[in-house]
N, CA, C and O atoms as a GROMACS GRO file, in nm:
protein
  468
    1MET      N    1  -0.553  -3.282   2.312
    1MET     CA    2  -0.478  -3.404   2.331
    1MET      C    3  -0.465  -3.430   2.482
    1MET      O    4  -0.456  -3.336   2.562
    2LEU      N    5  -0.463  -3.556   2.518
    2LEU     CA    6  -0.452  -3.593   2.657
    2LEU      C    7  -0.313  -3.569   2.709
    2LEU      O    8  -0.215  -3.584   2.635
    3LYS      N    9  -0.302  -3.532   2.833
    3LYS     CA   10  -0.173  -3.529   2.902
    3LYS      C   11  -0.169  -3.655   2.986
    3LYS      O   12  -0.259  -3.680   3.066
    4PHE      N   13  -0.068  -3.734   2.968
    4PHE     CA   14  -0.050  -3.861   3.038
    4PHE      C   15   0.075  -3.849   3.126
    4PHE      O   16   0.188  -3.860   3.080
    5TYR      N   17   0.048  -3.827   3.255
    5TYR     CA   18   0.160  -3.819   3.354
    5TYR      C   19   0.184  -3.962   3.404
    5TYR      O   20   0.099  -4.022   3.470
    6GLY      N   21   0.301  -4.013   3.370
    6GLY     CA   22   0.328  -4.150   3.407
    6GLY      C   23   0.480  -4.170   3.426
    6GLY      O   24   0.558  -4.075   3.433
    7TYR      N   25   0.517  -4.298   3.435
    7TYR     CA   26   0.652  -4.338   3.460
    7TYR      C   27   0.677  -4.462   3.378
    7TYR      O   28   0.607  -4.561   3.395
    8LYS      N   29   0.773  -4.460   3.288
    8LYS     CA   30   0.794  -4.570   3.192
    8LYS      C   31   0.821  -4.705   3.260
    8LYS      O   32   0.788  -4.810   3.204
    9GLN      N   33   0.881  -4.705   3.378
    9GLN     CA   34   0.908  -4.832   3.447
    9GLN      C   35   0.791  -4.885   3.528
    9GLN      O   36   0.802  -4.990   3.591
   10CYS      N   37   0.678  -4.814   3.527
   10CYS     CA   38   0.559  -4.856   3.602
   10CYS      C   39   0.471  -4.945   3.520
   10CYS      O   40   0.429  -4.907   3.411
   11GLY      N   41   0.443  -5.064   3.570
   11GLY     CA   42   0.359  -5.158   3.500
   11GLY      C   43   0.217  -5.105   3.477
   11GLY      O   44   0.159  -5.127   3.371
   12THR      N   45   0.164  -5.038   3.576
   12THR     CA   46   0.031  -4.980   3.565
   12THR      C   47   0.025  -4.877   3.454
   12THR      O   48  -0.072  -4.872   3.378
   13CYS      N   49   0.128  -4.795   3.444
   13CYS     CA   50   0.134  -4.696   3.336
   13CYS      C   51   0.143  -4.762   3.199
   13CYS      O   52   0.083  -4.714   3.102
   14ARG      N   53   0.216  -4.870   3.192
   14ARG     CA   54   0.230  -4.941   3.066
   14ARG      C   55   0.094  -4.997   3.020
   14ARG      O   56   0.060  -4.994   2.902
   15LYS      N   57   0.017  -5.049   3.124
   15LYS     CA   58  -0.120  -5.101   3.092
   15LYS      C   59  -0.209  -4.990   3.039
   15LYS      O   60  -0.283  -5.008   2.943
   16ALA      N   61  -0.199  -4.874   3.105
   16ALA     CA   62  -0.284  -4.760   3.065
   16ALA      C   63  -0.246  -4.712   2.926
   16ALA      O   64  -0.333  -4.680   2.844
   17GLU      N   65  -0.115  -4.706   2.899
   17GLU     CA   66  -0.068  -4.663   2.764
   17GLU      C   67  -0.119  -4.762   2.657
   17GLU      O   68  -0.162  -4.720   2.549
   18GLN      N   69  -0.113  -4.889   2.687
   18GLN     CA   70  -0.156  -4.993   2.596
   18GLN      C   71  -0.306  -4.977   2.566
   18GLN      O   72  -0.348  -4.991   2.452
   19PHE      N   73  -0.386  -4.948   2.672
   19PHE     CA   74  -0.528  -4.924   2.653
   19PHE      C   75  -0.552  -4.807   2.558
   19PHE      O   76  -0.630  -4.818   2.464
   20LEU      N   77  -0.484  -4.696   2.585
   20LEU     CA   78  -0.505  -4.578   2.500
   20LEU      C   79  -0.459  -4.603   2.356
   20LEU      O   80  -0.526  -4.560   2.262
   21GLN      N   81  -0.349  -4.671   2.338
   21GLN     CA   82  -0.299  -4.702   2.205
   21GLN      C   83  -0.394  -4.790   2.128
   21GLN      O   84  -0.420  -4.767   2.010
   22GLN      N   85  -0.446  -4.893   2.197
   22GLN     CA   86  -0.540  -4.982   2.128
   22GLN      C   87  -0.673  -4.915   2.096
   22GLN      O   88  -0.742  -4.954   2.002
   23ALA      N   89  -0.708  -4.813   2.175
   23ALA     CA   90  -0.829  -4.738   2.146
   23ALA      C   91  -0.807  -4.622   2.042
   23ALA      O   92  -0.900  -4.553   2.001
   24GLY      N   93  -0.680  -4.606   2.004
   24GLY     CA   94  -0.646  -4.505   1.903
   24GLY      C   95  -0.653  -4.366   1.958
   24GLY      O   96  -0.682  -4.272   1.884
   25ILE      N   97  -0.628  -4.349   2.086
   25ILE     CA   98  -0.636  -4.217   2.152
   25ILE      C   99  -0.497  -4.156   2.161
   25ILE      O  100  -0.406  -4.216   2.218
   26ALA      N  101  -0.481  -4.038   2.108
   26ALA     CA  102  -0.349  -3.972   2.114
   26ALA      C  103  -0.330  -3.907   2.249
   26ALA      O  104  -0.425  -3.859   2.311
   27TYR      N  105  -0.201  -3.908   2.294
   27TYR     CA  106  -0.170  -3.851   2.420
   27TYR      C  107  -0.025  -3.804   2.418
   27TYR      O  108   0.057  -3.850   2.339
   28GLU      N  109   0.001  -3.710   2.509
   28GLU     CA  110   0.139  -3.661   2.530
   28GLU      C  111   0.189  -3.726   2.660
   28GLU      O  112   0.130  -3.707   2.767
   29PHE      N  113   0.296  -3.803   2.650
   29PHE     CA  114   0.351  -3.867   2.772
   29PHE      C  115   0.443  -3.768   2.844
   29PHE      O  116   0.533  -3.710   2.783
   30ILE      N  117   0.421  -3.750   2.976
   30ILE     CA  118   0.505  -3.663   3.055
   30ILE      C  119   0.556  -3.748   3.174
   30ILE      O  120   0.476  -3.807   3.248
   31ASP      N  121   0.689  -3.755   3.190
   31ASP     CA  122   0.742  -3.831   3.301
   31ASP      C  123   0.713  -3.758   3.432
   31ASP      O  124   0.766  -3.650   3.460
   32ILE      N  125   0.627  -3.822   3.514
   32ILE     CA  126   0.578  -3.761   3.636
   32ILE      C  127   0.686  -3.743   3.736
   32ILE      O  128   0.673  -3.656   3.823
   33THR      N  129   0.796  -3.820   3.730
   33THR     CA  130   0.904  -3.809   3.827
   33THR      C  131   0.994  -3.690   3.791
   33THR      O  132   1.060  -3.634   3.879
   34LEU      N  133   0.999  -3.652   3.666
   34LEU     CA  134   1.083  -3.538   3.621
   34LEU      C  135   1.003  -3.409   3.611
   34LEU      O  136   1.056  -3.302   3.640
   35ASN      N  137   0.879  -3.417   3.571
   35ASN     CA  138   0.794  -3.303   3.547
   35ASN      C  139   0.655  -3.323   3.608
   35ASN      O  140   0.558  -3.336   3.533
   36PRO      N  141   0.641  -3.326   3.740
   36PRO     CA  142   0.511  -3.347   3.801
   36PRO      C  143   0.423  -3.227   3.771
   36PRO      O  144   0.473  -3.116   3.752
   37PRO      N  145   0.290  -3.249   3.768
   37PRO     CA  146   0.202  -3.136   3.743
   37PRO      C  147   0.211  -3.041   3.866
   37PRO      O  148   0.239  -3.082   3.978
   38GLY      N  149   0.186  -2.911   3.836
   38GLY     CA  150   0.186  -2.810   3.940
   38GLY      C  151   0.065  -2.820   4.029
   38GLY      O  152  -0.028  -2.894   3.998
   39ALA      N  153   0.064  -2.748   4.139
   39ALA     CA  154  -0.042  -2.752   4.235
   39ALA      C  155  -0.178  -2.720   4.176
   39ALA      O  156  -0.277  -2.786   4.208
   40ASP      N  157  -0.180  -2.614   4.087
   40ASP     CA  158  -0.304  -2.575   4.023
   40ASP      C  159  -0.359  -2.686   3.933
   40ASP      O  160  -0.479  -2.713   3.932
   41GLU      N  161  -0.270  -2.748   3.860
   41GLU     CA  162  -0.317  -2.857   3.769
   41GLU      C  163  -0.360  -2.978   3.850
   41GLU      O  164  -0.456  -3.044   3.812
   42LEU      N  165  -0.293  -3.008   3.961
   42LEU     CA  166  -0.337  -3.118   4.045
   42LEU      C  167  -0.475  -3.091   4.104
   42LEU      O  168  -0.558  -3.181   4.112
   43ALA      N  169  -0.499  -2.965   4.145
   43ALA     CA  170  -0.632  -2.931   4.198
   43ALA      C  171  -0.741  -2.946   4.091
   43ALA      O  172  -0.853  -2.989   4.119
   44ALA      N  173  -0.706  -2.910   3.971
   44ALA     CA  174  -0.799  -2.927   3.857
   44ALA      C  175  -0.824  -3.072   3.826
   44ALA      O  176  -0.937  -3.109   3.794
   45ILE      N  177  -0.722  -3.155   3.834
   45ILE     CA  178  -0.738  -3.298   3.811
   45ILE      C  179  -0.827  -3.362   3.916
   45ILE      O  180  -0.912  -3.446   3.887
   46VAL      N  181  -0.805  -3.320   4.040
   46VAL     CA  182  -0.891  -3.373   4.149
   46VAL      C  183  -1.040  -3.339   4.121
   46VAL      O  184  -1.129  -3.424   4.133
   47ALA      N  185  -1.062  -3.213   4.083
   47ALA     CA  186  -1.201  -3.172   4.053
   47ALA      C  187  -1.259  -3.246   3.933
   47ALA      O  188  -1.374  -3.290   3.939
   48CYS      N  189  -1.184  -3.261   3.827
   48CYS     CA  190  -1.231  -3.329   3.708
   48CYS      C  191  -1.252  -3.481   3.733
   48CYS      O  192  -1.349  -3.539   3.683
   49ALA      N  193  -1.166  -3.543   3.808
   49ALA     CA  194  -1.175  -3.685   3.838
   49ALA      C  195  -1.279  -3.717   3.940
   49ALA      O  196  -1.327  -3.830   3.949
   50GLY      N  197  -1.315  -3.616   4.020
   50GLY     CA  198  -1.415  -3.640   4.126
   50GLY      C  199  -1.366  -3.732   4.236
   50GLY      O  200  -1.441  -3.813   4.290
   51VAL      N  201  -1.236  -3.717   4.269
   51VAL     CA  202  -1.178  -3.799   4.376
   51VAL      C  203  -1.130  -3.710   4.490
   51VAL      O  204  -1.098  -3.593   4.466
   52PRO      N  205  -1.126  -3.762   4.613
   52PRO     CA  206  -1.071  -3.682   4.722
   52PRO      C  207  -0.923  -3.659   4.701
   52PRO      O  208  -0.854  -3.740   4.639
   53LEU      N  209  -0.873  -3.549   4.755
   53LEU     CA  210  -0.738  -3.510   4.738
   53LEU      C  211  -0.640  -3.620   4.785
   53LEU      O  212  -0.538  -3.642   4.719
   54ASN      N  213  -0.668  -3.686   4.891
   54ASN     CA  214  -0.575  -3.786   4.942
   54ASN      C  215  -0.562  -3.908   4.849
   54ASN      O  216  -0.472  -3.990   4.868
   55LYS      N  217  -0.650  -3.922   4.751
   55LYS     CA  218  -0.642  -4.031   4.653
   55LYS      C  219  -0.534  -4.003   4.546
   55LYS      O  220  -0.508  -4.088   4.461
   56LEU      N  221  -0.474  -3.887   4.549
   56LEU     CA  222  -0.366  -3.857   4.458
   56LEU      C  223  -0.231  -3.917   4.506
   56LEU      O  224  -0.134  -3.917   4.431
   57PHE      N  225  -0.227  -3.965   4.626
   57PHE     CA  226  -0.101  -4.018   4.680
   57PHE      C  227  -0.075  -4.164   4.635
   57PHE      O  228  -0.166  -4.247   4.634
   58ASN      N  229   0.046  -4.190   4.599
   58ASN     CA  230   0.092  -4.326   4.567
   58ASN      C  231   0.128  -4.390   4.702
   58ASN      O  232   0.243  -4.387   4.747
   59THR      N  233   0.024  -4.448   4.764
   59THR     CA  234   0.044  -4.500   4.901
   59THR      C  235   0.134  -4.627   4.903
   59THR      O  236   0.179  -4.666   5.011
   60SER      N  237   0.160  -4.688   4.793
   60SER     CA  238   0.248  -4.806   4.792
   60SER      C  239   0.390  -4.767   4.759
   60SER      O  240   0.477  -4.854   4.754
   61GLY      N  241   0.417  -4.640   4.736
   61GLY     CA  242   0.549  -4.599   4.699
   61GLY      C  243   0.646  -4.585   4.818
   61GLY      O  244   0.606  -4.561   4.932
   62VAL      N  245   0.771  -4.602   4.787
   62VAL     CA  246   0.881  -4.594   4.890
   62VAL      C  247   0.885  -4.452   4.953
   62VAL      O  248   0.899  -4.440   5.075
   63GLN      N  249   0.872  -4.349   4.874
   63GLN     CA  250   0.878  -4.213   4.924
   63GLN      C  251   0.765  -4.186   5.021
   63GLN      O  252   0.783  -4.118   5.122
   64TYR      N  253   0.646  -4.241   4.991
   64TYR     CA  254   0.529  -4.220   5.079
   64TYR      C  255   0.564  -4.273   5.218
   64TYR      O  256   0.534  -4.209   5.319
   65ARG      N  257   0.626  -4.390   5.222
   65ARG     CA  258   0.658  -4.451   5.350
   65ARG      C  259   0.777  -4.379   5.420
   65ARG      O  260   0.776  -4.354   5.541
   66GLU      N  261   0.879  -4.348   5.338
   66GLU     CA  262   0.999  -4.283   5.394
   66GLU      C  263   0.964  -4.147   5.455
   66GLU      O  264   1.018  -4.112   5.560
   67LEU      N  265   0.876  -4.072   5.390
   67LEU     CA  266   0.838  -3.938   5.436
   67LEU      C  267   0.728  -3.936   5.535
   67LEU      O  268   0.685  -3.830   5.580
   68LYS      N  269   0.681  -4.058   5.571
   68LYS     CA  270   0.575  -4.078   5.672
   68LYS      C  271   0.452  -3.991   5.640
   68LYS      O  272   0.399  -3.924   5.728
   69ILE      N  273   0.408  -3.993   5.516
   69ILE     CA  274   0.299  -3.914   5.470
   69ILE      C  275   0.168  -3.951   5.540
   69ILE      O  276   0.088  -3.863   5.572
   70LYS      N  277   0.148  -4.079   5.564
   70LYS     CA  278   0.025  -4.123   5.626
   70LYS      C  279   0.008  -4.054   5.764
   70LYS      O  280  -0.102  -4.014   5.800
   71GLU      N  281   0.115  -4.043   5.838
   71GLU     CA  282   0.110  -3.982   5.971
   71GLU      C  283   0.095  -3.826   5.959
   71GLU      O  284   0.032  -3.763   6.044
   72ARG      N  285   0.153  -3.770   5.855
   72ARG     CA  286   0.152  -3.626   5.841
   72ARG      C  287   0.024  -3.571   5.780
   72ARG      O  288  -0.016  -3.458   5.808
   73LEU      N  289  -0.041  -3.653   5.698
   73LEU     CA  290  -0.157  -3.609   5.620
   73LEU      C  291  -0.266  -3.540   5.692
   73LEU      O  292  -0.316  -3.438   5.644
   74PRO      N  293  -0.310  -3.592   5.810
   74PRO     CA  294  -0.419  -3.524   5.880
   74PRO      C  295  -0.389  -3.380   5.924
   74PRO      O  296  -0.482  -3.301   5.943
   75ALA      N  297  -0.264  -3.346   5.941
   75ALA     CA  298  -0.228  -3.211   5.983
   75ALA      C  299  -0.208  -3.114   5.871
   75ALA      O  300  -0.191  -2.994   5.895
   76LEU      N  301  -0.209  -3.163   5.744
   76LEU     CA  302  -0.180  -3.079   5.632
   76LEU      C  303  -0.303  -3.016   5.570
   76LEU      O  304  -0.407  -3.081   5.560
   77SER      N  305  -0.294  -2.894   5.530
   77SER     CA  306  -0.406  -2.827   5.459
   77SER      C  307  -0.409  -2.875   5.313
   77SER      O  308  -0.312  -2.935   5.267
   78ASP      N  309  -0.516  -2.849   5.240
   78ASP     CA  310  -0.523  -2.886   5.102
   78ASP      C  311  -0.412  -2.823   5.022
   78ASP      O  312  -0.354  -2.887   4.935
   79GLN      N  313  -0.380  -2.695   5.051
   79GLN     CA  314  -0.272  -2.623   4.978
   79GLN      C  315  -0.136  -2.691   5.008
   79GLN      O  316  -0.055  -2.706   4.918
   80GLU      N  317  -0.113  -2.729   5.129
   80GLU     CA  318   0.013  -2.794   5.166
   80GLU      C  319   0.023  -2.931   5.097
   80GLU      O  320   0.131  -2.970   5.053
   81ILE      N  321  -0.088  -3.005   5.088
   81ILE     CA  322  -0.092  -3.133   5.024
   81ILE      C  323  -0.054  -3.113   4.872
   81ILE      O  324   0.031  -3.184   4.817
   82LEU      N  325  -0.121  -3.016   4.809
   82LEU     CA  326  -0.096  -2.991   4.665
   82LEU      C  327   0.049  -2.949   4.644
   82LEU      O  328   0.110  -2.991   4.546
   83ALA      N  329   0.104  -2.870   4.731
   83ALA     CA  330   0.244  -2.822   4.715
   83ALA      C  331   0.341  -2.942   4.732
   83ALA      O  332   0.440  -2.952   4.660
   84LEU      N  333   0.312  -3.032   4.829
   84LEU     CA  334   0.392  -3.148   4.849
   84LEU      C  335   0.393  -3.239   4.729
   84LEU      O  336   0.499  -3.287   4.688
   85LEU      N  337   0.275  -3.264   4.673
   85LEU     CA  338   0.262  -3.351   4.557
   85LEU      C  339   0.332  -3.290   4.437
   85LEU      O  340   0.401  -3.360   4.363
   86ALA      N  341   0.313  -3.157   4.417
   86ALA     CA  342   0.371  -3.089   4.304
   86ALA      C  343   0.527  -3.090   4.313
   86ALA      O  344   0.595  -3.084   4.211
   87SER      N  345   0.580  -3.099   4.431
   87SER     CA  346   0.724  -3.095   4.451
   87SER      C  347   0.790  -3.233   4.433
   87SER      O  348   0.912  -3.241   4.419
   88ASN      N  349   0.711  -3.341   4.434
   88ASN     CA  350   0.767  -3.472   4.431
   88ASN      C  351   0.677  -3.569   4.353
   88ASN      O  352   0.584  -3.626   4.410
   89GLY      N  353   0.705  -3.587   4.225
   89GLY     CA  354   0.622  -3.669   4.143
   89GLY      C  355   0.614  -3.817   4.183
   89GLY      O  356   0.523  -3.889   4.143
   90ARG      N  357   0.713  -3.860   4.264
   90ARG     CA  358   0.708  -4.000   4.309
   90ARG      C  359   0.598  -4.024   4.416
   90ARG      O  360   0.564  -4.138   4.448
   91LEU      N  361   0.548  -3.915   4.470
   91LEU     CA  362   0.441  -3.928   4.568
   91LEU      C  363   0.301  -3.942   4.503
   91LEU      O  364   0.204  -3.979   4.569
   92ILE      N  365   0.295  -3.912   4.375
   92ILE     CA  366   0.168  -3.908   4.304
   92ILE      C  367   0.130  -4.040   4.244
   92ILE      O  368   0.209  -4.104   4.175
   93LYS      N  369   0.004  -4.082   4.269
   93LYS     CA  370  -0.051  -4.203   4.210
   93LYS      C  371  -0.050  -4.187   4.058
   93LYS      O  372  -0.084  -4.082   4.004
   94ARG      N  373  -0.008  -4.294   3.993
   94ARG     CA  374   0.003  -4.283   3.847
   94ARG      C  375  -0.071  -4.400   3.778
   94ARG      O  376  -0.091  -4.505   3.839
   95PRO      N  377  -0.108  -4.380   3.656
   95PRO     CA  378  -0.096  -4.254   3.577
   95PRO      C  379  -0.207  -4.153   3.612
   95PRO      O  380  -0.317  -4.188   3.654
   96LEU      N  381  -0.170  -4.029   3.591
   96LEU     CA  382  -0.266  -3.920   3.592
   96LEU      C  383  -0.290  -3.881   3.450
   96LEU      O  384  -0.197  -3.851   3.377
   97ILE      N  385  -0.415  -3.882   3.410
   97ILE     CA  386  -0.447  -3.846   3.271
   97ILE      C  387  -0.555  -3.740   3.270
   97ILE      O  388  -0.655  -3.753   3.341
   98THR      N  389  -0.538  -3.636   3.190
   98THR     CA  390  -0.636  -3.530   3.180
   98THR      C  391  -0.641  -3.471   3.041
   98THR      O  392  -0.542  -3.473   2.968
   99ASP      N  393  -0.757  -3.419   3.006
   99ASP     CA  394  -0.772  -3.342   2.885
   99ASP      C  395  -0.818  -3.199   2.922
   99ASP      O  396  -0.852  -3.119   2.834
  100GLY      N  397  -0.816  -3.168   3.051
  100GLY     CA  398  -0.859  -3.038   3.098
  100GLY      C  399  -1.004  -3.033   3.138
  100GLY      O  400  -1.046  -2.942   3.211
  101LYS      N  401  -1.084  -3.130   3.091
  101LYS     CA  402  -1.223  -3.137   3.132
  101LYS      C  403  -1.258  -3.263   3.206
  101LYS      O  404  -1.349  -3.266   3.289
  102ARG      N  405  -1.182  -3.368   3.174
  102ARG     CA  406  -1.197  -3.497   3.240
  102ARG      C  407  -1.061  -3.542   3.290
  102ARG      O  408  -0.958  -3.493   3.244
  103ALA      N  409  -1.061  -3.633   3.385
  103ALA     CA  410  -0.934  -3.683   3.439
  103ALA      C  411  -0.951  -3.818   3.503
  103ALA      O  412  -1.059  -3.849   3.554
  104THR      N  413  -0.848  -3.900   3.502
  104THR     CA  414  -0.848  -4.025   3.577
  104THR      C  415  -0.719  -4.031   3.656
  104THR      O  416  -0.615  -3.977   3.617
  105VAL      N  417  -0.730  -4.097   3.769
  105VAL     CA  418  -0.616  -4.117   3.861
  105VAL      C  419  -0.597  -4.268   3.875
  105VAL      O  420  -0.689  -4.339   3.916
  106GLY      N  421  -0.478  -4.317   3.840
  106GLY     CA  422  -0.458  -4.460   3.844
  106GLY      C  423  -0.514  -4.526   3.716
  106GLY      O  424  -0.560  -4.457   3.625
  107PHE      N  425  -0.512  -4.658   3.711
  107PHE     CA  426  -0.564  -4.725   3.598
  107PHE      C  427  -0.669  -4.830   3.638
  107PHE      O  428  -0.643  -4.917   3.720
  108ASP      N  429  -0.781  -4.820   3.580
  108ASP     CA  430  -0.890  -4.919   3.596
  108ASP      C  431  -0.957  -4.930   3.463
  108ASP      O  432  -1.008  -4.831   3.410
  109THR      N  433  -0.960  -5.046   3.407
  109THR     CA  434  -1.010  -5.069   3.268
  109THR      C  435  -1.150  -5.015   3.249
  109THR      O  436  -1.176  -4.949   3.148
  110GLU      N  437  -1.241  -5.041   3.343
  110GLU     CA  438  -1.378  -4.997   3.332
  110GLU      C  439  -1.388  -4.843   3.337
  110GLU      O  440  -1.461  -4.782   3.259
  111ARG      N  441  -1.315  -4.785   3.426
  111ARG     CA  442  -1.316  -4.637   3.437
  111ARG      C  443  -1.259  -4.574   3.312
  111ARG      O  444  -1.315  -4.478   3.259
  112PHE      N  445  -1.147  -4.630   3.263
  112PHE     CA  446  -1.088  -4.581   3.138
  112PHE      C  447  -1.189  -4.588   3.024
  112PHE      O  448  -1.206  -4.491   2.950
  113ALA      N  449  -1.254  -4.701   3.010
  113ALA     CA  450  -1.350  -4.724   2.903
  113ALA      C  451  -1.461  -4.618   2.911
  113ALA      O  452  -1.505  -4.565   2.808
  114ALA      N  453  -1.506  -4.588   3.032
  114ALA     CA  454  -1.614  -4.492   3.054
  114ALA      C  455  -1.570  -4.347   3.024
  114ALA      O  456  -1.646  -4.268   2.970
  115VAL      N  457  -1.447  -4.316   3.061
  115VAL     CA  458  -1.400  -4.176   3.048
  115VAL      C  459  -1.335  -4.150   2.918
  115VAL      O  460  -1.360  -4.045   2.858
  116TRP      N  461  -1.250  -4.240   2.867
  116TRP     CA  462  -1.165  -4.210   2.751
  116TRP      C  463  -1.211  -4.269   2.621
  116TRP      O  464  -1.138  -4.256   2.522
  117ARG      N  465  -1.326  -4.333   2.611
  117ARG     CA  466  -1.372  -4.383   2.483
  117ARG      C  467  -1.485  -4.297   2.430
  117ARG      O  468  -1.537  -4.325   2.321
   0.00000   0.00000   0.00000
């Protein structure tokens, strides 16, 4: 079963949920703000999704700006980035969806159709 890390008040997450529901795909919803994935799972998601680590950040989020992540990012190691993301789910781009072998970061209809159908 898919793990769907999202936030119920997020419009993008609602669109992704609607896509999965209409496709008849079962998933477990996990509130990313209360239970963010751990550093190891985030590393696995990055590998499965084939995206650079910095693409896991919710760059439009308030916390991203308040914590000045853009300025801090170049000085952080991959392990420090993973630890930072794992400690604060509001910093993570959502939704994060994984089945352990495949993963998507964010919502894009074409990408979802290619990966989850």
